[in-house]
N, C-alpha and C positions, 0 to 999 in steps of 0.2 A: 047435027048439032055442032056448033063451032067450039073452039077451045075455051073462049071466054065463058060461054054458058056452062061448060063442064067445070071450070075452075070455081064458078060461083056456087056450085053444089057440093064442093068438097067440104068435109068436116075436118077442120084442122084443130079440133080440141085436143088437149093433152090427155093421153090415155093412162098416164102414170098418176095415180091419185096423190095429191099434195099432203093428204092426211094419212097416208099409208104407214104401215109399221116401221119401215126403214126411215121414213121422213121423221116420224115421231122420236125414234131412237136417237137421232143426231140433232134434234131440235130445229129441223128445217121448216121454214114457212115460206109460202109464195106470196109476194106482195100483190095488191090489187092490180097494179100495172107496173111494168118494169121496162127500163130502157138500158141496154148493156153499156151505153156510154156513161151512165151515172157513176160508175166506179172511178172513171177518170176525173170527172168534174167534182166528185165528192172530195177528192184530194185537195182541191183548192179551198174548199170549206174547212178542211182540217189544218190549213196553214202550210201545206206542202208546195205552194206555188213556185218557190224558187229552188226546190229540190229536183235533182235529175230524175226524169221519168223514163228516159230512153237514151241508151248509149249507142252510138253509131259511128262508123268510119267517116261518115259525111258530116258529123257534128252531133253533139249531145243536145237533147231537148229537155227543158224543165217542164213540169206539169203545166205551168202557165203558158209556155210557148206551144205545147202540144194542144192544149185546150183552145188557144187563140186560132191556131191553124185549123183545128177541127171545126170551129165555129165558122171560119171563112168558107171552108169547103161545104158545110151544111147549108149556109146561106146562099152559096152559089147554086146549089141544087134547088133550093126553094125558089130562087129567082127564075129558074127555067120553067116554072109552071107545073112541076111534078106534084102529084098528090100523095098524101100519106099512104104508105104501103106500096107505092109504085116500086118496081124493080129497077135497080141501078147496077150496071156492071162497071167495075173500076179496074183498069189495067195500068199498073205502075211498076217501075223498077223497085226492087227491094231496097228500102231506105226509110228515113224518118217521115217522109210524106205518106207512106203506106198506112201506118196506124192512124195518122191524123185524118186521112180520107175515110177510112173505115168508121172511126168514131164520129166523124162529122155527118156522114150519111145516116148512120144509125140514130144519132141525136136528132136529125131532121125527120125521122120517122120513115126512112126508106128501107126497103128490103135489099140487102147488099150481096152481090156476088163479086168477089175480088180475085183477080188473076194477078199473080206476082211473077215477074220476070227476074230471076236471080241476076245479080250484077257482080260477076267475077268473084274476087276474094273478100268482098266487103261483108262484114258481119254486123248484126244488129241484135241487141238484147234489151229486154225490159229491165228496169231497175228493181 
């Protein structure tokens, strides 16, 4: 049996109940569907587009700039003919393009593995 056949039979369901005691205690609820990039794009809806989302030695990025770059990256992946859930490996230097690529790939529905190559003394931090 090949690897693809084995992967198709895997049960990837969440074994932690979303209605468990701990989840109820903190008021946690699981949406019907979730995309991790939503948190970034929701900040545009909240009017934070011109606020700094990312501080970097290579230049700061606003939420709007980060979302724009994430969209360009996600659309580039879509134009490659990849299907929803396909695995994508991204290898980038540590910098502002790193989170944009990650959010773009996630937004496009791809499963992402990111390898980061540190770049000397540069630091990056989220706002």
